[in-house]
N, C-alpha and C positions, 0 to 999 in steps of 0.2 A: 339624074333627079336633082332639081333645084333645092337649095337649103330650106326655103319656106315649105315646100311640099314635104320634105323629110320631117320637119317639125310637125306638120299636119298629121302625118301617119303615126307619129309618136303620140300625138294628141288623140288619135283614134283609140289607142290602147288605154289612155287615161279615161276616155269617155266610158268605156266598158267597165273599167275598174271602179269608177265613181258611181256609176249606175248600179253596179252589183252590190256595193257596200252601202249606198245611201237611198237607192230607189229613185233617184232623179239626178238632175245636174248634167245628163248626157246632152240634151239639146242646148243647154246653156253654154256648152263648150262647142258643140258641132256647128251651130249657126255662125259664130264668129270665125271658126276655123275654115269653113267653106267660103265664107265671105271675105276674110282678110288674107288667108294663106293660099287658097286656091282661086282667089280673085273672081268669085261669082257674084252676080247681082243678088239682091236680098230674096227675090222670089225663088230663084234657082237654089240659093243656099238653104232656104227653108225647106224646100221640097226634098233635097238630098238629105237634110238633117232628119226629116220625118221618117225616111226609109231606114236610115241607120238606127235611129232611136227605136223605131218599131221592131226591127230584127233583134236588136240587143234585148229589148224588154221581153220579146217572145221567148228568147233563150233563158232569160231569168225566170219566167213563169215555169218553164219546164224543169229548170233546176231546183226550183223552190217547191214544186208540186209534191214531191215525196215527203216534205216536212210538214205538210198540212198547215202552213202558217198564214194562208191567204184567206180573206173574207170574200168569197165568190159572190154572195148576194149583194153586198155593199158595192163591190166592183161593177156589178151589172147595173145597179141603180145609177152610179156615176156615169157609166159608159154610154148608156142609150142616148141621153140628151147631148152628151159631149160629142159623140160620133156624128150625129145628125147635124149639130151646129158647126162642127169643124168642116165637114164636107161642104156645106152651104157657103161658109165664109171663104174657103179656098177656091171653090168653083165660081162663085159669082161676085162676092164683095172685094176680095183682094185685087183681082184684075181690073176692077173699076176705079181703084184709087190712082190718080195721076202720079206720074214719076216725080214731078216737082209740085210739092203742096203749096209752097209760098216762095216768092222771090222779089228782090228789089235789084237795084243796079249793083249793090255790093254784097248781097246775101241771097243764097238759095237753099231753102230748106227742103230736102228731098224725102220721098216716102221711106227710103231705106233708113235715113237718119231718125225719123219720127219713130219708126218701128223699133229701131235698136235702143233709143233712149227710153221709150215706153217699156221695153223688154228689160232693160237694166234697173230701172226704178222698181218694177214689180218684184224682181229678184232680190233687191235690197230689202224691201219691206217684209217679204216672206222669210228671208234669212234672219233679220233682226227679231221677228216674232218667235221663230224657232229657237234661237239662242236664248231669249229671255224665258221661254217656257222650259227649256232644259234645266233651268236653275230651280224650278218649282218641284215640289214633291208630286209623284204620280197620283192622279185622281182616278176614280172609278170610271171605266169606259161607258159611253152613252149607248143606248140601244138604237140601232139604226132604224128599226121598225117605227120609232116615234119620230123620226126626222125625215120621212119621205120627201115632203115638199121642199124643205131647205136643201136637201141633197140634190134634187132636181135643178133647183136654182143655181147651186154651186156648179153643177154639170154644165148648164147653159153658159154661165159666166166664164168659166175656165175654157169652155169650148171656143168662145169668141176670141178670148185672149190668145190662146195657143194657135187658133186657126190664122190669126193675123201674124203672129210672131214666128210661126212655123216650129214651135217647141213641142216636146212631148208632154210638157205641163207638170212633170214630177215635182219641180220646185214650188209649185202651188198646191198640187194634190196632197203630197206628204204633209205639209203644214195643216191643211184642212183636216186630214184624217187624224192628225195628232192634236191639234188645238181645239177642234170643234167636236169630233167624235171620241176623243181621248183614247185612241188606239195606241198600244205599245209601239214604239218606233219600228222594231223589226217586222211586226205584223203590218204596219202602215207601208213599209217598204215593199214587202211582198205583194200586198194588195194593189199598190200603185202601179206595179209592173204590168198587171192585167189591163188596167185602164189605159196606160200609156200605149201598150202594144195595139190594142183595138183602135184607139183614136188616131194614132200615128199612121197606120196603114190606110185608114179611110181618108185621112187628109192628104196622103201621098197620091191616092187614086184620084182625088179631085184635082191634082196637078198634071196628071198624065195626059198628054195631048196638047197641053198649053205651053209647055217649056221643053227644052232638050235636055235629056238625061244622059250624063256621062257614066255609062254602066260599068266600064272598066274601073274607073275611079271609085264608084259607089260600092261595087262588090268587093274590091280589095280593102277599101277602108272599113266596110262592115265586117269582113273576116278578122281583121286585127281587133276591132272593138269587141267581138264576141269572145276572143281570147281573154281580154281584160275583164269582161263580165263574169266569166267562170272563176277567175281569181278573186274578184271583188266579192262575190256571193260567199266564197269559202271564208274570206277574211272577215266578213261582217259578223260571223258567229263567234268570233274570238274577241270581239270588242264589247264593252259594257254599254248598256242602253243610253245612259246619260252622255257618255263620251261620244257615242255614235250620233246622237242628236246634236250636240254641239259641233262636232266635226262637220256634219251636214250643213249646219247653218253658216259656218265659217267659210266652207268651200264655196257655197252659193254667194255669199257676201263679197268675197274676193273677185269672183268673176263678174259680178254686177258693177263693182267699182271700175274694173278694167274696161269694161264695155262702155260705161258711161264717160269715162275720161277719154277713151279712144274717139268716141263720136263727137264729144264737145271740142276736142282738139282740132277737128276739121273745120269748125266755125271761126277759129282764131286766125 
């Protein structure tokens, strides 16, 4: 096994650990790992990422179900527009984007580059907002019944973004649940896993038949990720809410900086 692939499998464990403790960040790591370490093109990397993240999130839902910390109604409101949007984007929009978006004699801007830069910037914005919010005093949670339309809009918007980038979307969903609906971080984490699981599997189904799936790699990678997920969920209950919120923000911020720097370096 090559060194890069070994690092990739270590990353699989880290994906599960981070998803279990923060409710997101799995796809933020999985996409770069499949793209950089397993040398997949972005479409294949995002498809493999959706499966891994979907399986890990599903395990998280089962592990959290006994604790009754999830908001099923809110998860359903988010999931319906997201699932439909992600499937349509993965099935029709993404394959229609040309491999090279813009080029001159000395410069070629590819679809993969644009997607990864877009991905990194979104992560950075979400991370900074979450870190800033962690310093504030907790406020009264909003009633989701009074925010049906905004939640549907968030669902469509995040569905478009995650459909293009191939991410589970937790790095956007968790901040929305925390900042907009004022859910406690641990409840937001548990609820986000439901949304991520549903949306990721539908997104993956949208890719089946259009790309080649490396099932041996995918299943072994997923098995390692599930081990990390179980440990991460257990660890999250030992950490205070403010510390967990800050930790989530800094993890996503670090990944965003690495992704942006890595992609911009290709233009130099």
